C-alpha positions in Angstrom: 0.1 0.0 0.0 1.0 3.6 -0.7 -0.1 6.7 1.0 1.1 10.0 0.5 1.3 12.9 3.7 2.2 16.6 3.3 4.9 18.4 4.7 7.5 20.9 4.2 10.8 22.2 4.4 12.9 25.2 3.9 15.1 27.3 1.0 15.9 30.5 2.7 13.8 32.2 4.7 10.5 30.6 2.3 9.0 27.4 2.9 7.8 24.6 -0.3 5.7 21.4 -0.1 7.6 18.0 0.5 5.5 14.9 -0.4 6.4 12.4 2.4 5.8 9.0 0.1 5.3 5.8 1.8 5.5 2.1 0.8 4.8 -0.6 2.8 6.4 -4.1 0.8 7.3 -7.7 0.5 11.3 -7.8 1.5 14.0 -7.9 4.3 12.3 -5.8 6.9 13.7 -2.4 7.6 13.1 1.5 6.4 14.7 3.1 3.5 14.9 6.7 2.9 15.4 8.4 -0.6 14.9 11.5 -2.0 18.5 13.2 -1.4 18.0 12.9 2.6 20.8 14.0 4.9 22.0 12.5 7.8 19.9 14.1 10.3 16.8 12.7 7.6 18.5 9.0 7.6 18.2 8.8 11.3 14.6 9.4 11.1 14.2 5.9 10.6 15.4 4.9 13.8 13.6 7.5 15.8 10.2 6.7 14.1 10.8 2.8 14.5 11.0 3.5 18.7 8.5 6.0 18.9 6.1 3.6 17.3 7.2 0.8 19.2 7.0 3.1 22.2 3.3 4.1 21.2 2.4 0.6 21.5 2.4 -0.1 17.7 4.4 -3.0 16.1 6.0 -2.3 12.8 5.3 -5.0 10.0 8.5 -7.6 9.7 8.3 -5.4 5.8 10.1 -3.7 3.3 9.2 0.3 4.2 10.3 2.8 1.3 9.9 6.2 1.9 10.5 9.0 -1.1 10.6 12.8 0.0 9.7 14.8 -3.4 10.7 16.7 -5.1 13.6 14.4 -5.3 15.9 17.1 -6.7 16.3 19.4 -3.6 18.2 18.7 -0.6 16.3 17.7 2.8 17.9 18.5 6.1 16.7 17.9 9.5 14.4 16.0 11.7 10.5 17.8 10.9 10.2 14.9 8.9 10.2 12.3 11.5 5.9 13.0 12.4 4.8 12.8 8.4 6.9 9.5 8.0 5.6 7.9 11.2 2.0 9.0 10.0 2.5 7.9 6.9 3.8 4.3 8.4 0.8 4.2 10.5 -1.3 4.7 7.1 -0.1 2.1 5.0 -0.3 -0.1 8.3 -3.9 0.5 8.6 -4.3 2.0 12.2 -5.0 5.5 10.7 -7.6 6.3 8.1 -5.8 7.5 4.8 -9.2 10.3 4.6 -8.3 11.5 7.6 -4.8 12.8 6.5 -5.9 13.9 3.3 -4.8 17.9 2.6 -3.2 18.2 6.0 0.2 19.3 6.5 1.8 17.3 9.3 5.3 18.3 10.4 7.5 17.7 13.3 10.7 16.2 15.4 10.1 12.5 17.6 11.4 11.6 20.4 12.4 8.1 21.0 9.2 7.7 23.8 7.1 9.4 21.2 6.8 12.8 21.8 6.7 15.6 19.8 9.6 18.4 19.9 9.4 21.7 18.2 11.4 22.7 14.8 12.3 25.9 13.6 10.6 27.4 10.7 7.1 26.4 11.0 6.0 29.7 9.9 7.1 30.0 6.8 6.9 26.4 6.2 3.0 26.5 7.0 2.7 29.9 5.4 3.8 27.9 2.3 1.3 25.2 2.6 -1.6 27.7 3.2 -0.7 29.6 -0.1 -0.9 25.8 -1.8 -4.4 25.5 -0.7 -3.9 23.5 2.1 -6.3 24.4 5.3 -5.3 22.1 8.0 -2.0 21.3 9.4 -0.6 19.2 12.7 2.4 21.0 14.3 4.0 19.9 17.7 2.4 21.9 20.6 5.1 24.6 21.7 4.9 25.8 17.9 1.1 25.9 17.6 1.0 30.0 18.4 3.6 31.0 15.6 1.8 28.3 13.1 -1.8 29.9 13.9 -0.4 33.3 13.0 -1.2 32.0 9.0 -5.2 33.4 9.2 -7.2 30.9 7.5 -5.1 27.6 8.9 -7.0 25.6 10.7 -4.2 24.8 13.0 -4.0 21.1 15.2 -1.1 21.4 18.2 -0.1 17.4 19.5 2.2 16.3 22.3 3.0 13.0 21.3 2.6 10.5 18.7 -0.6 8.7 21.2 -2.5 12.1 21.2 -1.7 12.7 17.2 -3.7 9.2 16.6 -6.1 9.5 19.1 -7.1 12.9 17.4 -7.2 10.9 14.2 -9.4 8.2 15.0 -11.7 9.3 17.1 -10.9 12.2 19.6 -10.7 15.4 17.5 -8.7 18.0 19.1 -9.9 21.4 19.1 -8.1 23.8 16.5 -5.9 26.5 18.1 -7.4 30.2 17.8 -5.1 33.0 17.8 -5.8 37.0 16.3 -2.0 37.3 15.4 -3.1 41.3 14.4 -4.7 41.7 17.8 -1.7 40.5 19.4 0.1 43.0 17.3 -1.5 45.5 17.5 -1.6 45.4 21.5 1.9 44.6 22.0 4.2 47.0 24.2 6.4 49.1 21.6 7.8 50.8 24.4 11.6 50.7 24.8 13.5 51.1 28.1 15.8 53.2 26.6 15.4 56.8 26.3 17.4 59.3 24.7 16.5 61.4 27.7 19.0 59.9 29.8 21.7 60.9 27.6 23.9 64.1 28.8 25.0 66.4 26.3 26.2 65.2 23.2 23.6 67.3 21.0 25.6 67.4 17.7 25.4 63.5 18.0 21.4 63.3 18.6 20.7 65.4 16.0 22.9 63.1 13.3 21.3 60.1 15.4 17.3 62.0 14.2 18.6 63.0 10.6 19.4 59.0 10.3 16.6 57.9 11.6 14.6 60.0 9.6 16.1 59.2 6.0 17.0 55.8 7.0 21.1 56.8 6.6 23.6 54.6 7.7 25.9 56.6 10.4 29.4 56.5 11.8 30.2 57.6 15.3 33.8 58.3 16.2 34.8 59.1 19.5 37.0 58.3 22.5 36.1 55.5 25.2 33.1 56.4 27.0 31.7 59.4 25.2 28.7 57.4 24.4 28.7 56.2 21.3 27.0 52.9 22.4 24.8 54.1 24.8 23.2 56.6 21.7 23.1 53.6 19.2 21.1 51.6 21.3 17.9 54.0 21.9 18.1 54.5 18.0 15.4 51.9 17.9 13.4 53.8 20.2 12.9 57.2 17.4 12.4 54.7 14.5 8.8 54.2 13.1 6.6 50.7 14.7 6.9 48.0 13.0 4.1 47.3 10.7 2.2 44.1 10.6 3.8 42.7 7.3 7.4 44.1 8.4 6.5 41.9 11.8 6.0 38.8 9.7 9.1 39.2 7.8 11.1 39.3 11.0 9.4 36.7 12.3 9.8 34.6 9.6 13.8 34.9 10.0 13.8 34.4 13.7 12.0 31.0 13.0 14.2 30.0 10.6 16.9 30.5 12.6 15.4 29.0 16.0 15.7 32.3 17.7 11.9 32.6 18.4 11.3 32.2 22.0 8.1 29.9 22.7 6.3 32.5 24.6 6.5 35.4 21.4 3.8 34.8 18.3 5.5 37.8 16.8 8.5 39.9 16.7 6.8 43.0 17.6 9.7 45.5 17.8 12.6 46.7 15.6 15.8 44.2 16.0 18.7 45.3 17.6 21.9 42.9 17.1 25.2 43.7 18.1 28.1 41.0 16.9 31.0 41.4 18.6 34.3 42.4 16.5 35.5 38.7 15.9 32.5 37.5 14.3 33.0 35.3 11.2 32.3 36.1 7.6 29.3 33.1 7.3 27.7 34.6 10.8 27.6 38.0 9.6 26.4 37.5 6.4 24.7 33.9 6.5 25.5 30.3 5.4 26.9 27.5 7.1 26.6 23.5 5.8 23.2 24.3 6.3 22.3 27.7 5.5 20.9 29.9 8.2 20.6 33.8 7.9 23.2 36.1 9.7 23.5 38.9 11.6 22.4 41.5 8.8 19.3 39.3 8.1 18.6 39.3 11.7 18.5 43.0 11.7 16.4 43.0 8.7 13.8 45.9 9.4 16.2 47.0 12.3 19.5 48.2 13.1 23.0 46.7 13.0 25.2 47.9 15.3 29.3 47.5 14.7 31.0 48.7 17.7 34.9 48.9 17.1 34.3 49.1 13.3 38.4 48.8 12.6 38.7 45.7 14.8 36.3 43.6 12.5 38.2 41.8 10.0 38.5 43.3 6.5 36.8 40.8 4.9 34.1 41.1 6.8 33.1 44.3 6.1 34.1 44.4 2.5 31.2 41.7 1.7 28.6 44.1 3.6 29.0 46.9 0.6 26.5 44.7 -1.6 23.6 44.2 0.9 24.3 48.1 1.9 23.6 48.5 -1.9 21.1 45.9 -2.6 19.2 45.3 0.8 19.9 41.5 0.7 22.2 39.0 0.6 22.9 35.7 -2.0 24.8 32.9 -0.6 25.9 30.3 -2.9 26.2 26.5 -2.1 26.8 23.3 -3.5 23.0 22.4 -2.7 21.7 25.7 -4.5 21.7 29.1 -3.8 19.7 31.0 -0.8 18.8 34.9 -0.6 17.8 36.5 3.1 16.4 40.0 3.2 19.0 42.2 4.7 17.6 45.8 4.7 18.7 46.9 7.7 20.4 50.4 9.2 24.2 50.2 9.8 25.3 52.0 12.5 29.0 51.7 13.7 31.3 53.2 16.2 34.9 53.6 16.5 37.7 55.3 18.0 39.8 57.9 15.9 43.2 56.1 16.8 44.2 52.5 18.2 43.9 54.0 22.0 41.4 56.2 21.4 42.8 59.1 22.9 43.3 61.6 19.9 43.5 64.4 20.4 44.8 64.2 24.4 48.5 65.3 24.9 48.2 63.3 27.8 46.4 60.3 26.9 47.5 59.4 23.2 50.6 58.5 22.3 49.9 56.9 19.0 52.0 58.0 16.1 51.1 59.0 12.6 51.6 56.0 10.8 50.0 54.1 13.5 46.5 56.5 13.5 46.8 55.9 9.5 47.2 52.5 9.8 44.1 52.0 12.2 41.8 54.1 10.4 43.0 52.3 6.6 41.1 48.9 8.3 38.2 50.5 6.6 37.9 50.9 2.6 37.3 54.1 0.9 34.3 51.8 -0.9 32.9 51.0 2.9 33.0 54.6 4.2 31.2 55.7 0.9 28.6 53.7 2.0 27.8 55.6 5.3 25.4 58.4 4.5 26.8 60.2 8.0 29.9 60.3 9.7 29.9 62.0 12.8 32.3 63.3 15.5 31.7 62.1 19.2 33.3 64.3 21.7 34.1 63.7 25.5 31.5 64.9 27.7 32.3 67.6 30.0 31.4 67.4 34.0 28.6 70.3 33.7 26.4 68.1 31.0 26.7 65.2 33.4 25.8 66.9 36.8 23.2 69.2 34.6 20.1 68.1 35.8 17.6 69.3 33.4 16.5 66.6 30.9 17.1 65.9 28.1 14.7 65.6 24.7 13.2 62.2 24.9 12.8 59.6 22.6 8.9 60.1 21.9 9.8 63.9 21.3 12.8 63.1 18.6 10.5 60.0 16.9 7.5 62.4 16.7 9.8 64.8 14.0 11.3 61.5 12.8 8.0 60.4 12.1 6.5 63.8 10.5 9.8 63.7 8.0 8.9 60.1 7.0 5.5 61.1 6.5 6.5 63.4 3.7 9.0 61.3 2.0 6.5 58.2 1.7 4.3 60.7 -0.3 6.6 62.4 -2.6 7.8 58.9 -3.1 4.3 57.3 -3.4 4.1 56.5 -7.2 8.1 54.8 -7.1 9.4 52.3 -5.6 10.9 54.3 -2.9 10.0 54.7 1.0 13.1 57.0 1.8 15.6 59.3 1.0 18.3 57.2 1.6 17.2 54.4 -1.7 17.1 57.2 -3.9 19.1 56.5 -7.2 20.9 58.9 -9.4 18.4 59.6 -11.6 16.0 60.3 -9.0 18.2 62.5 -7.3 18.0 64.8 -10.1 14.5 65.1 -9.6 13.9 65.3 -6.2 17.1 66.8 -4.5 17.6 70.0 -7.0 19.8 72.9 -5.5 20.1 76.5 -6.2 23.6 78.2 -7.7 24.2 79.2 -4.1 24.1 75.7 -3.0 25.7 74.1 -6.3 28.8 76.6 -5.0 28.9 75.2 -1.6 28.9 72.0 -2.8 31.8 72.7 -5.5 33.7 73.7 -2.9 33.5 71.1 -0.7 33.9 68.2 -3.4 37.4 70.2 -4.3 38.5 71.0 -0.7 37.7 67.4 0.7 38.2 65.4 -2.4 34.9 63.3 -1.9 33.7 60.6 -4.8 30.9 60.7 -6.8 29.1 58.5 -4.0 29.5 60.5 -1.5 28.6 63.9 -3.4 24.8 61.8 -3.8 25.0 60.9 0.1 25.6 64.6 0.7 22.5 65.5 -1.4 20.3 62.7 0.1 21.2 63.8 3.7 20.4 67.4 2.9 17.1 66.3 1.1 16.0 64.6 4.5 17.4 67.5 7.2 14.9 69.7 4.8 12.5 67.1 5.1 12.7 67.4 9.4 12.4 71.2 9.1 9.3 71.1 6.3 11.1 72.7 3.6 10.4 71.8 0.4 13.5 73.3 -1.3 16.5 72.3 -0.1 18.7 75.5 1.1 22.5 75.9 1.7 22.7 75.7 5.1 21.2 72.1 4.7 24.0 71.4 2.3 26.0 72.7 5.0 24.9 70.9 7.5 25.0 67.4 5.5 28.7 68.3 4.2 29.7 68.6 8.0 28.6 64.8 8.3 31.1 63.6 5.3 34.4 65.3 6.3 35.0 63.1 9.3 36.4 60.1 6.7 38.9 62.8 5.7 39.8 64.8 8.7 42.3 62.1 10.6 43.6 60.9 6.8 44.6 64.5 5.7 
């Protein structure tokens, strides 16, 4: 007898349907799995055999063949345990085949028959729904995550005996959850507030501009000047995630196994801060079994790179492509996967190896050491950072001042107003923020008068700026104008934008 169970797997962060075909025929007793299984899938036969035995059912002394179709795609992980076990039980006559028709089944089995959670449930169940499958059976810990897919009937099971009972005569109630209500009721307040930051008004201004136009930003300053403190507060002034963005981020965290059992949705913008010893594949994604890297985990959020020159040069250079394209493509022997990587880059660094450049009492770095330290960051990489701002040490008067600074909510209101202007301006083109403008679009939306052009020409020649830096200045100036609710870019906007570009030349010259 042959039976077919619907299951699923992942390519990148997207799911696809896998047909688990099971056949029991005459021959030497045993279980053979075909269809490009990896080691974890091949080991399923031992988990399935033991789980069925410990659920008080005896496997027939016959040949069992399992095919995972399509057979030309590598199958990975233990998530096929449950559909294989159900397929065998259907062939044995324990379960009626009609009860599992058009039902998506996924799960990992323990030897005692209990069912473990699996990663990537949300994209797999969503793929099933797109293929007109309206019912799924998933591990109990994955139930709420699967129920996010509106219109899918989700049955959550704890062990093999429970699912057999459900399919025979004791149906379980489906899990019901309203993801949009949970999203709307989620706590969007951040514990970290800009009101706690003493002084550094110029840096807070630069961060506000970066948030308003979705610009990448680099902060250069000595240790203890507040670079990390300011960076951690950036998500609090960014717009709240939309429901669609929340689903995108949740899919990435689901595939990565970082979605906690209590979390149904990721409702806050991610803030990722990898250590400077991070490897190439950990940052971009990949590995033997490809998984999203830090740049994808920061999708729709912030990627903070502290001590930027300490990152390996190859690690930094590989970020140039996702910074432009907003996705990362990884090629492996088994295929090519693409992960989203639409993040805001926030970087911080010291001005010299010791960090105290400019201090006669603390800094003993030679010009050669400073140049070598700063040249760890290539010119093309710097050109992709829109705003570069100097962070000065905080003085005593600022620290002792008891007057509260602006709150994150006050800054956020201005950021939202500026972004609303941009969304209205670009509603007919595939652009949301000023930072995304192409060269052609810059000519249309960033027009400047003669006085602005004179300032730009002087800066371009004196600072030896690149063509990309020229475009960045215009984009940042456009954002500054939006924050001030000005339709035209004024000379003052151009002058301020140039101040956020000269730091990449200051220490080199």
